[in-house]
PyMOL Python script that loads the backbone (N, CA, C, O; Angstrom):
from pymol import cmd

cmd.read_pdbstr("""\
ATOM      1  N   MET A   1       0.814  -1.189   0.000  1.00  0.00           N
ATOM      2  CA  MET A   1       0.000   0.000   0.000  1.00  0.00           C
ATOM      3  C   MET A   1       0.862   1.260   0.000  1.00  0.00           C
ATOM      4  O   MET A   1       0.594   2.201  -0.746  1.00  0.00           O
ATOM      5  N   ALA A   2       1.895   1.272   0.837  1.00  0.00           N
ATOM      6  CA  ALA A   2       2.774   2.436   0.922  1.00  0.00           C
ATOM      7  C   ALA A   2       3.531   2.629  -0.380  1.00  0.00           C
ATOM      8  O   ALA A   2       3.779   3.759  -0.801  1.00  0.00           O
ATOM      9  N   GLN A   3       3.900   1.515  -1.021  1.00  0.00           N
ATOM     10  CA  GLN A   3       4.624   1.604  -2.286  1.00  0.00           C
ATOM     11  C   GLN A   3       3.724   2.239  -3.350  1.00  0.00           C
ATOM     12  O   GLN A   3       4.192   3.050  -4.149  1.00  0.00           O
ATOM     13  N   ASN A   4       2.457   1.881  -3.366  1.00  0.00           N
ATOM     14  CA  ASN A   4       1.510   2.451  -4.318  1.00  0.00           C
ATOM     15  C   ASN A   4       1.366   3.949  -4.091  1.00  0.00           C
ATOM     16  O   ASN A   4       1.291   4.714  -5.053  1.00  0.00           O
ATOM     17  N   ALA A   5       1.328   4.372  -2.853  1.00  0.00           N
ATOM     18  CA  ALA A   5       1.219   5.794  -2.530  1.00  0.00           C
ATOM     19  C   ALA A   5       2.459   6.543  -3.002  1.00  0.00           C
ATOM     20  O   ALA A   5       2.352   7.661  -3.506  1.00  0.00           O
ATOM     21  N   ASN A   6       3.637   5.934  -2.844  1.00  0.00           N
ATOM     22  CA  ASN A   6       4.883   6.565  -3.300  1.00  0.00           C
ATOM     23  C   ASN A   6       4.897   6.725  -4.815  1.00  0.00           C
ATOM     24  O   ASN A   6       5.337   7.749  -5.336  1.00  0.00           O
ATOM     25  N   ILE A   7       4.414   5.709  -5.511  1.00  0.00           N
ATOM     26  CA  ILE A   7       4.354   5.783  -6.979  1.00  0.00           C
ATOM     27  C   ILE A   7       3.416   6.901  -7.408  1.00  0.00           C
ATOM     28  O   ILE A   7       3.734   7.663  -8.322  1.00  0.00           O
ATOM     29  N   GLN A   8       2.266   7.004  -6.758  1.00  0.00           N
ATOM     30  CA  GLN A   8       1.307   8.052  -7.096  1.00  0.00           C
ATOM     31  C   GLN A   8       1.896   9.437  -6.833  1.00  0.00           C
ATOM     32  O   GLN A   8       1.699  10.357  -7.628  1.00  0.00           O
ATOM     33  N   GLU A   9       2.614   9.589  -5.725  1.00  0.00           N
ATOM     34  CA  GLU A   9       3.253  10.869  -5.407  1.00  0.00           C
ATOM     35  C   GLU A   9       4.306  11.218  -6.452  1.00  0.00           C
ATOM     36  O   GLU A   9       4.420  12.374  -6.860  1.00  0.00           O
ATOM     37  N   THR A  10       5.076  10.221  -6.887  1.00  0.00           N
ATOM     38  CA  THR A  10       6.104  10.441  -7.903  1.00  0.00           C
ATOM     39  C   THR A  10       5.471  10.870  -9.218  1.00  0.00           C
ATOM     40  O   THR A  10       5.953  11.798  -9.868  1.00  0.00           O
ATOM     41  N   LEU A  11       4.389  10.196  -9.613  1.00  0.00           N
ATOM     42  CA  LEU A  11       3.704  10.556 -10.855  1.00  0.00           C
ATOM     43  C   LEU A  11       3.133  11.964 -10.788  1.00  0.00           C
ATOM     44  O   LEU A  11       3.207  12.707 -11.766  1.00  0.00           O
ATOM     45  N   PHE A  12       2.563  12.343  -9.643  1.00  0.00           N
ATOM     46  CA  PHE A  12       2.013  13.688  -9.477  1.00  0.00           C
ATOM     47  C   PHE A  12       3.126  14.723  -9.579  1.00  0.00           C
ATOM     48  O   PHE A  12       2.960  15.748 -10.239  1.00  0.00           O
ATOM     49  N   ALA A  13       4.266  14.461  -8.928  1.00  0.00           N
ATOM     50  CA  ALA A  13       5.391  15.398  -8.981  1.00  0.00           C
ATOM     51  C   ALA A  13       5.907  15.532 -10.400  1.00  0.00           C
ATOM     52  O   ALA A  13       6.264  16.632 -10.822  1.00  0.00           O
ATOM     53  N   THR A  14       5.955  14.432 -11.148  1.00  0.00           N
ATOM     54  CA  THR A  14       6.404  14.459 -12.538  1.00  0.00           C
ATOM     55  C   THR A  14       5.440  15.279 -13.386  1.00  0.00           C
ATOM     56  O   THR A  14       5.871  16.102 -14.193  1.00  0.00           O
ATOM     57  N   ASP A  15       4.133  15.059 -13.208  1.00  0.00           N
ATOM     58  CA  ASP A  15       3.134  15.834 -13.949  1.00  0.00           C
ATOM     59  C   ASP A  15       3.260  17.316 -13.643  1.00  0.00           C
ATOM     60  O   ASP A  15       3.170  18.145 -14.549  1.00  0.00           O
ATOM     61  N   THR A  16       3.468  17.658 -12.380  1.00  0.00           N
ATOM     62  CA  THR A  16       3.607  19.051 -11.978  1.00  0.00           C
ATOM     63  C   THR A  16       4.841  19.666 -12.613  1.00  0.00           C
ATOM     64  O   THR A  16       4.806  20.810 -13.066  1.00  0.00           O
ATOM     65  N   THR A  17       5.932  18.912 -12.649  1.00  0.00           N
ATOM     66  CA  THR A  17       7.169  19.400 -13.261  1.00  0.00           C
ATOM     67  C   THR A  17       6.946  19.697 -14.728  1.00  0.00           C
ATOM     68  O   THR A  17       7.377  20.739 -15.221  1.00  0.00           O
ATOM     69  N   PHE A  18       6.272  18.789 -15.441  1.00  0.00           N
ATOM     70  CA  PHE A  18       6.017  19.014 -16.860  1.00  0.00           C
ATOM     71  C   PHE A  18       5.101  20.216 -17.066  1.00  0.00           C
ATOM     72  O   PHE A  18       5.285  20.970 -18.022  1.00  0.00           O
ATOM     73  N   ASP A  19       4.119  20.410 -16.190  1.00  0.00           N
ATOM     74  CA  ASP A  19       3.243  21.570 -16.299  1.00  0.00           C
ATOM     75  C   ASP A  19       4.031  22.864 -16.153  1.00  0.00           C
ATOM     76  O   ASP A  19       3.823  23.805 -16.918  1.00  0.00           O
ATOM     77  N   VAL A  20       4.926  22.921 -15.188  1.00  0.00           N
ATOM     78  CA  VAL A  20       5.737  24.116 -14.963  1.00  0.00           C
ATOM     79  C   VAL A  20       6.658  24.348 -16.158  1.00  0.00           C
ATOM     80  O   VAL A  20       6.802  25.479 -16.621  1.00  0.00           O
ATOM     81  N   GLN A  21       7.281  23.282 -16.656  1.00  0.00           N
ATOM     82  CA  GLN A  21       8.152  23.412 -17.821  1.00  0.00           C
ATOM     83  C   GLN A  21       7.381  23.914 -19.022  1.00  0.00           C
ATOM     84  O   GLN A  21       7.874  24.759 -19.770  1.00  0.00           O
ATOM     85  N   SER A  22       6.178  23.406 -19.216  1.00  0.00           N
ATOM     86  CA  SER A  22       5.341  23.830 -20.333  1.00  0.00           C
ATOM     87  C   SER A  22       4.989  25.309 -20.215  1.00  0.00           C
ATOM     88  O   SER A  22       5.031  26.041 -21.205  1.00  0.00           O
ATOM     89  N   MET A  23       4.644  25.745 -19.016  1.00  0.00           N
ATOM     90  CA  MET A  23       4.298  27.155 -18.803  1.00  0.00           C
ATOM     91  C   MET A  23       5.498  28.054 -19.077  1.00  0.00           C
ATOM     92  O   MET A  23       5.361  29.107 -19.699  1.00  0.00           O
ATOM     93  N   ILE A  24       6.667  27.639 -18.614  1.00  0.00           N
ATOM     94  CA  ILE A  24       7.884  28.430 -18.828  1.00  0.00           C
ATOM     95  C   ILE A  24       8.211  28.491 -20.313  1.00  0.00           C
ATOM     96  O   ILE A  24       8.537  29.558 -20.832  1.00  0.00           O
ATOM     97  N   ASN A  25       8.127  27.357 -21.001  1.00  0.00           N
ATOM     98  CA  ASN A  25       8.403  27.330 -22.435  1.00  0.00           C
ATOM     99  C   ASN A  25       7.456  28.250 -23.197  1.00  0.00           C
ATOM    100  O   ASN A  25       7.888  28.995 -24.078  1.00  0.00           O
ATOM    101  N   LYS A  26       6.173  28.203 -22.865  1.00  0.00           N
ATOM    102  CA  LYS A  26       5.201  29.064 -23.539  1.00  0.00           C
ATOM    103  C   LYS A  26       5.515  30.535 -23.284  1.00  0.00           C
ATOM    104  O   LYS A  26       5.417  31.360 -24.192  1.00  0.00           O
ATOM    105  N   ALA A  27       5.890  30.862 -22.055  1.00  0.00           N
ATOM    106  CA  ALA A  27       6.228  32.250 -21.725  1.00  0.00           C
ATOM    107  C   ALA A  27       7.457  32.711 -22.501  1.00  0.00           C
ATOM    108  O   ALA A  27       7.479  33.819 -23.035  1.00  0.00           O
ATOM    109  N   LEU A  28       8.474  31.862 -22.561  1.00  0.00           N
ATOM    110  CA  LEU A  28       9.694  32.223 -23.293  1.00  0.00           C
ATOM    111  C   LEU A  28       9.430  32.392 -24.787  1.00  0.00           C
ATOM    112  O   LEU A  28       9.963  33.306 -25.415  1.00  0.00           O
ATOM    113  N   ILE A  29       8.615  31.520 -25.348  1.00  0.00           N
ATOM    114  CA  ILE A  29       8.261  31.651 -26.763  1.00  0.00           C
ATOM    115  C   ILE A  29       7.504  32.960 -26.984  1.00  0.00           C
ATOM    116  O   ILE A  29       7.758  33.673 -27.956  1.00  0.00           O
ATOM    117  N   GLY A  30       6.584  33.269 -26.090  1.00  0.00           N
ATOM    118  CA  GLY A  30       5.838  34.525 -26.191  1.00  0.00           C
ATOM    119  C   GLY A  30       6.750  35.739 -26.142  1.00  0.00           C
ATOM    120  O   GLY A  30       6.548  36.700 -26.884  1.00  0.00           O
ATOM    121  N   ILE A  31       7.744  35.701 -25.280  1.00  0.00           N
ATOM    122  CA  ILE A  31       8.703  36.811 -25.170  1.00  0.00           C
ATOM    123  C   ILE A  31       9.506  36.942 -26.453  1.00  0.00           C
ATOM    124  O   ILE A  31       9.677  38.046 -26.971  1.00  0.00           O
ATOM    125  N   LEU A  32      10.002  35.815 -26.970  1.00  0.00           N
ATOM    126  CA  LEU A  32      10.785  35.860 -28.207  1.00  0.00           C
ATOM    127  C   LEU A  32       9.978  36.454 -29.355  1.00  0.00           C
ATOM    128  O   LEU A  32      10.494  37.248 -30.142  1.00  0.00           O
ATOM    129  N   ILE A  33       8.713  36.066 -29.445  1.00  0.00           N
ATOM    130  CA  ILE A  33       7.863  36.578 -30.521  1.00  0.00           C
ATOM    131  C   ILE A  33       7.528  38.045 -30.288  1.00  0.00           C
ATOM    132  O   ILE A  33       7.577  38.840 -31.226  1.00  0.00           O
ATOM    133  N   SER A  34       7.188  38.421 -29.057  1.00  0.00           N
ATOM    134  CA  SER A  34       6.817  39.816 -28.787  1.00  0.00           C
ATOM    135  C   SER A  34       7.986  40.772 -28.970  1.00  0.00           C
ATOM    136  O   SER A  34       7.789  41.930 -29.339  1.00  0.00           O
ATOM    137  N   LYS A  35       9.202  40.297 -28.715  1.00  0.00           N
ATOM    138  CA  LYS A  35      10.404  41.128 -28.901  1.00  0.00           C
ATOM    139  C   LYS A  35      10.897  41.080 -30.353  1.00  0.00           C
ATOM    140  O   LYS A  35      11.913  41.681 -30.702  1.00  0.00           O
ATOM    141  N   GLU A  36      10.152  40.352 -31.184  1.00  0.00           N
ATOM    142  CA  GLU A  36      10.463  40.202 -32.607  1.00  0.00           C
ATOM    143  C   GLU A  36      11.857  39.617 -32.835  1.00  0.00           C
ATOM    144  O   GLU A  36      12.540  39.956 -33.801  1.00  0.00           O
ATOM    145  N   ILE A  37      12.260  38.732 -31.924  1.00  0.00           N
ATOM    146  CA  ILE A  37      13.521  38.018 -32.086  1.00  0.00           C
ATOM    147  C   ILE A  37      13.306  36.863 -33.058  1.00  0.00           C
ATOM    148  O   ILE A  37      14.209  36.483 -33.803  1.00  0.00           O
ATOM    149  N   ILE A  38      12.097  36.315 -33.038  1.00  0.00           N
ATOM    150  CA  ILE A  38      11.719  35.225 -33.922  1.00  0.00           C
ATOM    151  C   ILE A  38      10.248  35.418 -34.288  1.00  0.00           C
ATOM    152  O   ILE A  38       9.473  35.962 -33.502  1.00  0.00           O
ATOM    153  N   THR A  39       9.871  34.970 -35.482  1.00  0.00           N
ATOM    154  CA  THR A  39       8.465  35.083 -35.884  1.00  0.00           C
ATOM    155  C   THR A  39       7.716  33.805 -35.513  1.00  0.00           C
ATOM    156  O   THR A  39       8.322  32.771 -35.229  1.00  0.00           O
ATOM    157  N   GLU A  40       6.394  33.898 -35.521  1.00  0.00           N
ATOM    158  CA  GLU A  40       5.587  32.716 -35.235  1.00  0.00           C
ATOM    159  C   GLU A  40       5.854  31.621 -36.254  1.00  0.00           C
ATOM    160  O   GLU A  40       5.916  30.441 -35.909  1.00  0.00           O
ATOM    161  N   GLU A  41       6.010  32.018 -37.511  1.00  0.00           N
ATOM    162  CA  GLU A  41       6.271  31.048 -38.566  1.00  0.00           C
ATOM    163  C   GLU A  41       7.587  30.310 -38.326  1.00  0.00           C
ATOM    164  O   GLU A  41       7.668  29.093 -38.492  1.00  0.00           O
ATOM    165  N   GLU A  42       8.616  31.066 -37.932  1.00  0.00           N
ATOM    166  CA  GLU A  42       9.906  30.436 -37.637  1.00  0.00           C
ATOM    167  C   GLU A  42       9.784  29.467 -36.465  1.00  0.00           C
ATOM    168  O   GLU A  42      10.375  28.387 -36.485  1.00  0.00           O
ATOM    169  N   MET A  43       9.026  29.848 -35.456  1.00  0.00           N
ATOM    170  CA  MET A  43       8.847  28.985 -34.286  1.00  0.00           C
ATOM    171  C   MET A  43       8.115  27.705 -34.680  1.00  0.00           C
ATOM    172  O   MET A  43       8.467  26.623 -34.211  1.00  0.00           O
ATOM    173  N   ILE A  44       7.113  27.816 -35.528  1.00  0.00           N
ATOM    174  CA  ILE A  44       6.380  26.635 -35.984  1.00  0.00           C
ATOM    175  C   ILE A  44       7.307  25.691 -36.742  1.00  0.00           C
ATOM    176  O   ILE A  44       7.232  24.474 -36.573  1.00  0.00           O
ATOM    177  N   ILE A  45       8.174  26.245 -37.569  1.00  0.00           N
ATOM    178  CA  ILE A  45       9.138  25.420 -38.311  1.00  0.00           C
ATOM    179  C   ILE A  45      10.089  24.713 -37.354  1.00  0.00           C
ATOM    180  O   ILE A  45      10.356  23.521 -37.504  1.00  0.00           O
ATOM    181  N   ILE A  46      10.596  25.449 -36.376  1.00  0.00           N
ATOM    182  CA  ILE A  46      11.521  24.864 -35.395  1.00  0.00           C
ATOM    183  C   ILE A  46      10.838  23.747 -34.609  1.00  0.00           C
ATOM    184  O   ILE A  46      11.410  22.672 -34.429  1.00  0.00           O
ATOM    185  N   LEU A  47       9.625  23.997 -34.144  1.00  0.00           N
ATOM    186  CA  LEU A  47       8.907  22.979 -33.372  1.00  0.00           C
ATOM    187  C   LEU A  47       8.594  21.755 -34.225  1.00  0.00           C
ATOM    188  O   LEU A  47       8.630  20.627 -33.734  1.00  0.00           O
ATOM    189  N   GLY A  48       8.288  21.977 -35.495  1.00  0.00           N
ATOM    190  CA  GLY A  48       8.047  20.858 -36.403  1.00  0.00           C
ATOM    191  C   GLY A  48       9.290  20.002 -36.565  1.00  0.00           C
ATOM    192  O   GLY A  48       9.202  18.774 -36.573  1.00  0.00           O
ATOM    193  N   LYS A  49      10.449  20.640 -36.693  1.00  0.00           N
ATOM    194  CA  LYS A  49      11.710  19.894 -36.809  1.00  0.00           C
ATOM    195  C   LYS A  49      11.980  19.090 -35.547  1.00  0.00           C
ATOM    196  O   LYS A  49      12.416  17.941 -35.618  1.00  0.00           O
ATOM    197  N   ILE A  50      11.723  19.692 -34.398  1.00  0.00           N
ATOM    198  CA  ILE A  50      11.932  18.986 -33.126  1.00  0.00           C
ATOM    199  C   ILE A  50      11.020  17.764 -33.049  1.00  0.00           C
ATOM    200  O   ILE A  50      11.456  16.685 -32.646  1.00  0.00           O
ATOM    201  N   ASN A  51       9.759  17.930 -33.432  1.00  0.00           N
ATOM    202  CA  ASN A  51       8.822  16.803 -33.400  1.00  0.00           C
ATOM    203  C   ASN A  51       9.269  15.684 -34.325  1.00  0.00           C
ATOM    204  O   ASN A  51       9.206  14.513 -33.949  1.00  0.00           O
ATOM    205  N   ARG A  52       9.722  16.021 -35.532  1.00  0.00           N
ATOM    206  CA  ARG A  52      10.194  15.003 -36.470  1.00  0.00           C
ATOM    207  C   ARG A  52      11.425  14.275 -35.925  1.00  0.00           C
ATOM    208  O   ARG A  52      11.540  13.057 -36.058  1.00  0.00           O
ATOM    209  N   GLU A  53      12.340  15.023 -35.316  1.00  0.00           N
ATOM    210  CA  GLU A  53      13.530  14.401 -34.738  1.00  0.00           C
ATOM    211  C   GLU A  53      13.162  13.454 -33.600  1.00  0.00           C
ATOM    212  O   GLU A  53      13.745  12.379 -33.466  1.00  0.00           O
ATOM    213  N   GLN A  54      12.187  13.860 -32.779  1.00  0.00           N
ATOM    214  CA  GLN A  54      11.750  13.002 -31.681  1.00  0.00           C
ATOM    215  C   GLN A  54      11.111  11.722 -32.224  1.00  0.00           C
ATOM    216  O   GLN A  54      11.374  10.633 -31.712  1.00  0.00           O
ATOM    217  N   GLU A  55      10.275  11.847 -33.255  1.00  0.00           N
ATOM    218  CA  GLU A  55       9.646  10.682 -33.844  1.00  0.00           C
ATOM    219  C   GLU A  55      10.691   9.723 -34.402  1.00  0.00           C
ATOM    220  O   GLU A  55      10.596   8.511 -34.212  1.00  0.00           O
ATOM    221  N   THR A  56      11.682  10.272 -35.087  1.00  0.00           N
ATOM    222  CA  THR A  56      12.762   9.455 -35.639  1.00  0.00           C
ATOM    223  C   THR A  56      13.516   8.750 -34.525  1.00  0.00           C
ATOM    224  O   THR A  56      13.818   7.561 -34.632  1.00  0.00           O
ATOM    225  N   TYR A  57      13.819   9.473 -33.463  1.00  0.00           N
ATOM    226  CA  TYR A  57      14.559   8.900 -32.331  1.00  0.00           C
ATOM    227  C   TYR A  57      13.771   7.767 -31.695  1.00  0.00           C
ATOM    228  O   TYR A  57      14.317   6.689 -31.459  1.00  0.00           O
ATOM    229  N   PHE A  58      12.487   8.000 -31.413  1.00  0.00           N
ATOM    230  CA  PHE A  58      11.700   6.988 -30.727  1.00  0.00           C
ATOM    231  C   PHE A  58      11.462   5.767 -31.589  1.00  0.00           C
ATOM    232  O   PHE A  58      11.388   4.653 -31.069  1.00  0.00           O
ATOM    233  N   GLU A  59      11.341   5.950 -32.905  1.00  0.00           N
ATOM    234  CA  GLU A  59      11.184   4.795 -33.788  1.00  0.00           C
ATOM    235  C   GLU A  59      12.468   3.990 -33.851  1.00  0.00           C
ATOM    236  O   GLU A  59      12.428   2.766 -33.970  1.00  0.00           O
ATOM    237  N   ALA A  60      13.611   4.666 -33.772  1.00  0.00           N
ATOM    238  CA  ALA A  60      14.896   3.977 -33.829  1.00  0.00           C
ATOM    239  C   ALA A  60      15.171   3.188 -32.550  1.00  0.00           C
ATOM    240  O   ALA A  60      15.908   2.202 -32.570  1.00  0.00           O
ATOM    241  N   THR A  61      14.575   3.625 -31.435  1.00  0.00           N
ATOM    242  CA  THR A  61      14.825   2.939 -30.159  1.00  0.00           C
ATOM    243  C   THR A  61      13.876   1.775 -29.922  1.00  0.00           C
ATOM    244  O   THR A  61      14.004   1.076 -28.917  1.00  0.00           O
ATOM    245  N   LYS A  62      12.931   1.554 -30.819  1.00  0.00           N
ATOM    246  CA  LYS A  62      11.965   0.436 -30.638  1.00  0.00           C
ATOM    247  C   LYS A  62      12.614  -0.883 -30.926  1.00  0.00           C
ATOM    248  O   LYS A  62      11.966  -1.925 -30.827  1.00  0.00           O
TER     249      LYS A  62
END
""", "prot")
cmd.dss("prot")
cmd.show_as("cartoon", "prot")
cmd.util.cbc("prot")
cmd.orient("prot")
């Protein structure tokens, strides 16, 4: 029972960490775009490349 509670706590902490990381990433992207350091189109291209690289990586590790 205690082990199950520890696993649940770990999963909750992991979810919270990802939520915070996501919020920070969104804020940083917003700043870059608002300061005209990068355009929305450029950001979409970059994110698309990252997604393709991740897909390639995960397929290679199967």
